[in-house]
N, C-alpha and C positions, 0 to 999 in steps of 0.2 A: 508518476506510476499510476496505472489504472487500478481502481479498487473494486475487487470482486470478493471481498472478504466474507460475504454472506453465502458463498457457495463452496462446497467440497468438490475436489477433483478425484475421481476414482479410476485407476488404471490397472486392469487385469493384465498380467504379463507372464509369458512362458518362454524361457530361453531368449531373453532380449539381446539386441545388438546395439550398435552405436546410435541407432535411431532413437532409443529411449533417452540416452544422454542429451541428444540434440533437442528432443521434445521438452524435457525438463528445463534445460538451460534457457530456452525461449519462453517457456511457460512462466518462469519466475521474473520476467520483466513486468508482470502484473502481480498484484497482491491477491492471494487466494486464502480462504478461511482455513482450508486443510487440504493437503495432497496425500492421497493414500494409494499405495501400490500393493497389489496382491501377487506374490511369487507363487504361481500355481504349479509347484513341484518341479521347478526347473532343474537342469542338470548341475552336477557339482562344479563344472567349469563356469556356469553362469552365476554361481553364488558370489564370486568376487565382484561381479557387476553390481549386485545389490549392496554389497558392503561399501563399494566406492560411492554409490548413489547416496547411501546413508551418511557418509562423511561429507559429501559435497553439498547436499541440499537438506532443508528442513522438511521432513516428510515422515509418514508412518508406513512401515513395510510389514505386511502380514504374510505368513508363510503357510503353504500346504506341503505336507510331507511327500505327497505323490501328486501327479497330475490328475486333477479331477474334472477339468473342463472349464470353459469360460463362464457358463451359467453358475457353477459352484463358486468360482472366484467372485463373481458379481454378488452372490448371496452373502459371502463372507464379508465383502465390503459394505453391503447394505446393513448387515447386522451390526457391524462395528460403528457405522455412522449413526444408526438408530440408538445405539447404546451410549455413545460418547459425544455425539455431535448434534444433538437435537435442537440446538439454538440456531442452526443454519436454515436458510430457506429451502435449499435443495442440493442435489448432487448432479454433477456433469460427468458422464462416463466417457472415457477416451480410450482408443486403442493404442497399444504400445509400439506398433510397427512403423510409425512415421507417416501414416496415411491421413492423419488429421492435423491440419496446419493450425498453429496457435492463433492466427488471425480468425480462423473459422470457429475455434473454441470460444474466443472472445465475442464473436457475433452471436453465438448461442447464449452466452452470459448476458449480453445486452438485451436480447429478446426476452430472456427469463426475468430480467429486472423489470421489464414493462408488464409482464403477465406471470407473476410468480406461481399462481395456482394452476397454470396450464402446463402441458408437456411440450417440449421443443425438440424436434428432430433435425439434425443436420443431414440433408439429403444430397446425394451425388447425382450428376447428370450422366446417364449411360449413353455413350456414343460409339462410334466405329472402333475406337481404340480400347474399349473395355474388354478385358479378358473374357473368353467365352464362358468359363465356369461362373464368374460373377454375374454376367448378363443373363445366363440361363436361369440361375437360382433366383435372381430378382424377378424376372418376368413370370416365372411359374408361381412363386409365392404371392406376388402381387395380384395375379389373376384369381387365385384361390381365395385370398383374403377378401377381395371385392365380391366374389360370388357367394361366399359363405357367411361373411361378417359385415358386408356392406361397408368395407373399410378401404379407403383409397389412399395408399401411401406410395410415394414415388420411389423410395428406397427402403425396402423391407429389411435389408441386412445391415443398415447403418449402426455402428457402435457409438456414434457421437449423439448422445441424448441428454437432455436435462429432465430430471424427475423431481417433483416437489417432495419435500421431506415426509409429508403425510401419506404418500402412496407406498412407502417402503414396506410397511407392515403387510400390505396385501401382496406385494411382489415376492416377499419372503415365503409365502405359503404355496407358491406355484411349483409344479413338478418340473423336472428337467435339470440336467447338470452341464450340458454342453451348449452348442449354438441354438438348439431348438428352444432353449429357455428364453432367448431374446424374442422369439416369435410368440411364445406364451405371454410374455410381458406386454407385447404390442396388442394382442387380442384383449387381455385383461384391462389395459388402459382404456381401450375403446369401450368395453362393456361397462366400465365404471363411470363412463360419461365425461371423461376428461377431454378437453379440447386439445387437439394435436396441431401445433404450429410447425410448418415445414420451412426450414431455412436452407436456401441453396448454398452448398459449399463446393470448394474446388475438388476435382477428382484427381487423386494421386495414386498411381500404381507403380510401386517400386519394383523393378526387375520382374515385370509381369505378375505382380502380386505374390511372388514367392515368399516374401517375408511374412505374409499373413498366415495364421494357422487355421483360417477358414478354408477347408480343403475342397473348395469348388463343388463339383458334382456330388461328391460323397456327402458333404454336410448339407447341401441343398436337399438331397434325398432324405437325410436324417430329419430335417425340418418338416418334410412332407410325409414322413414315414407313417404317422398315425392315419392320415387320409388314405395312403396307399394300402395299408393293412385293411382298413375298413372296406375299400373298394374290392380288394381281392376276396375277402371273406363274403361280401355281399354277392359277388359273382359265383362263388363256390356254393353258397346257399341256394341260389337260383338253379344251378345245375343239379344239386341234390333234390330239390323240389321236383324238377322235371323227371329225373331218373326214377324216384320213388312213385311218382304219379303214374308213369308208364308201367312200372312193375305191378303196382297195386291194381291197376285197371285190368290186368290179366287175371286177377283173382276176384275182383268185385265187379259186378255189373253196374253199380252205381258210381257215376262220375263224381257226385257230391261227396260220397264216402272216401273215394280215392283222393280227392282234392284236400279234404280236411286232414286226413292222416298224413299225407305228404307234407302239408303245410306245418303240422305239429313237429314232424321230424326235422324239416329244414329250419323252422323257427327256433327249435331248441339248439340246433347246431350253431345258428347265427348268434343267439343270445350268449352261449357259453364262450365262443371264440371272441366275440366283441368285448365281453367282460374281461377275459383273461389275457387275450393277445392284443387286441386293438387298443383298448383304453387302460389295460393293466390295473384293473380294479380288483384287488385280491381279497378285500374284506368280505367276510361271510355274515357279519352282523346284520346287514341290511339287504340280504339277497332276496327275501320275500318282497320287500318294497320295490326292489329293482325289477323283479319279475312282473309285478302288477303294472308298474310304470311302462315297462317294455310292451306288455300286451295292450295297454291303453293307447300307447303311441301307435302301434300297428293298426289298431282298430280305427283310430282317428284318421290316419293317413289313407287307409283303404276307403273310408267314408268320404274323405275330401276328394280322392281320385274319382270315385264313382259320381259324386255330385258335380264336379267340374266338367268331367268328360261327358256327363249326361246332357249337358246343354247342347251338345252337337247331334243329339238324336234327330234323325230325319235327313241329315246331310250326307254327302258322299262318304263311302267307307274310308277312302284314303285320307280325307280330312279329319275324320274321327281318330284314325290311327296316329296321325301326326300330332293331334292335340294330346292324345294319351301319352305319347313319347315325351312331349314337352312337359306335361304335368307331372308324370312319374319321375322324370329327371330332376325337376325342381324339388319334389318331395324327398328324393334321395339325399339331396344336400341338407334339407331340413331335418331329416332323420339323423344324419350325422351330427349336426349341430346340437340337437336335443340330447342325443345319447352322450356326447362328449361333455356338454355343459351342465347337464342335470342328472340323467340316469346313472351314468358311470363316472360322475365327477370325482376326480382323485382327491 
């Protein structure tokens, strides 16, 4: 029997089927330090499944009264491990729907044994047989992660992950209750400087992935919702700026005055909606600090844009315009990252 007793296995589960029986039956061919299952508010019919599992296997089952989401289930498991299982090297998270083969789970454990302080991801290969929803969600989030966080992960949605025990405190502080929480974890792991090892695993889609509670396009949109809200509000702010500039110009002869007043109106709109809607930062205690940071960011970005675009002075107009579009687009992503990670950090 293979000995992985220095690792915990954490399995979030919602309305499980026979795949969870099969997973546990094969999982126990090796020795694990602790196996923990989170019943995330499953139906009354599924309660018998968990009772049978408790009788058949040596494991811990933690219960949510209502369905709170995968992120909440992971947090419950992390908190339990942090409290009662601190003598382990780390935890391996596994999905309950049968898509993670035990051979691949053991591959992750072998890799973690060689580099216990690193993070290990089991990444799938996305090919022609991949369901469209999974392929779309992975491609979009992978592109945005690379563009905004300089993070290159082949499978952004993988639930098969090894996490060192010392990172759990940080992950418990992150916002998110459902699938977006896994993306928050991924970004935080990168920001904390952990090395992410990617291990190729087999791609298993049972019945076109219908057993998975990752609801394809809906949850891919949920993962990207923060950036989508930010983009929509930014475009709306731009429209308000142009509208008020045109209105004010009919009352003021000074283009400068019209520009400043329109920018104050659109900037206030942008600040309030980004704080309350995009990043859901409801605290009032640090609002003055946030205002000054926001104004400073805006001034620095405007200065950067002017300085960089200024190097094209004297060249053809179309070249200058192209450079400005490229520069301001890059600054748009930088502004998003700074506001999310610093100004309106939850």
